[in-house]
C-alpha positions as CSV (number, residue, x, y, z in Angstrom):
1,M,7.0,-6.5,27.1
2,D,7.3,-5.5,23.5
3,V,8.6,-1.9,23.0
4,F,8.9,-0.2,19.7
5,L,11.1,2.8,19.1
6,Y,10.2,5.1,16.2
7,S,11.6,8.2,14.5
8,S,11.1,9.9,11.2
9,K,14.4,11.7,11.4
10,A,17.9,10.3,10.7
11,L,20.2,9.2,13.5
12,K,23.5,11.1,13.8
13,T,25.2,7.7,14.1
14,G,24.4,4.3,12.6
15,R,21.3,2.4,13.8
16,D,23.5,-0.6,14.5
17,E,25.4,1.4,17.1
18,L,22.1,2.3,18.8
19,E,21.1,-1.4,18.7
20,D,24.4,-2.4,20.3
21,D,24.2,0.3,23.0
22,I,20.6,-0.7,23.9
23,N,21.6,-4.3,24.1
24,E,24.5,-3.5,26.4
25,F,22.3,-1.2,28.5
26,L,19.5,-3.8,28.9
27,S,22.0,-6.6,29.5
28,D,20.0,-9.6,30.7
29,K,16.7,-7.6,31.0
30,G,16.0,-7.5,27.3
31,S,17.3,-7.0,23.8
32,V,16.7,-5.5,20.4
33,T,14.8,-8.1,18.4
34,G,14.4,-6.4,15.1
35,A,14.7,-3.2,13.1
36,G,13.4,-1.5,10.0
37,A,13.5,1.6,7.9
38,G,11.4,3.1,5.2
39,I,10.2,6.3,3.7
40,D,8.5,7.3,6.9
41,G,11.5,6.7,9.1
42,W,13.1,3.9,11.1
43,N,12.2,1.7,14.1
44,L,13.7,-0.7,16.6
45,D,11.8,-3.6,18.1
46,I,12.9,-4.1,21.7
47,E,11.9,-6.9,24.1
48,I,12.0,-6.2,27.8
49,I,11.8,-9.5,29.8
50,D,8.5,-9.5,31.7
51,G,8.9,-9.4,35.4
52,E,8.4,-7.4,38.5
53,D,10.9,-4.7,37.3
54,S,9.8,-4.5,33.7
55,E,8.1,-1.1,34.2
56,A,11.3,0.2,35.9
57,V,13.4,-1.1,33.1
58,L,11.1,0.8,30.6
59,Y,11.5,4.0,32.7
60,D,15.3,3.6,32.7
61,L,15.3,2.9,28.9
62,K,13.5,6.2,28.3
63,G,16.1,8.0,30.4
64,Y,18.9,6.2,28.6
65,L,17.5,7.1,25.2
66,N,17.1,10.8,26.2
67,N,20.9,10.8,26.9
68,W,21.7,9.0,23.7
69,P,21.5,11.2,20.6
70,V,18.2,9.9,19.3
71,P,16.3,12.5,17.2
72,D,14.0,14.8,19.0
73,D,10.9,13.2,17.4
74,A,11.7,9.7,18.7
75,Y,9.0,8.0,20.8
76,L,8.2,4.5,22.2
77,V,5.1,2.5,21.7
78,V,4.2,0.0,24.5
79,N,0.9,-1.9,24.4
80,G,-0.4,0.3,21.7
81,K,0.3,3.5,23.7
82,R,2.7,6.2,22.6
83,H,5.3,7.4,25.1
84,D,7.2,10.5,24.1
85,L,10.8,10.6,25.2
86,Q,11.0,14.3,25.8
């Protein structure tokens, strides 16, 4: 399952720290596969391994990101649908 994390606001820490923390959180259930930044903000590309529990992993990832200091405008896009974190 392809998941994209977007925000137009700066992170309080480096994006590489967020990437490392997401990779550690997901463990063998997925990983950060790409990243980008531009005038409109930044993004992370995340791959969650498809399986019976991929929706549960997505739910847990949302909770994890809410506890990580991502900006308040951060959101996920999954299958073309926006999922606000707040």
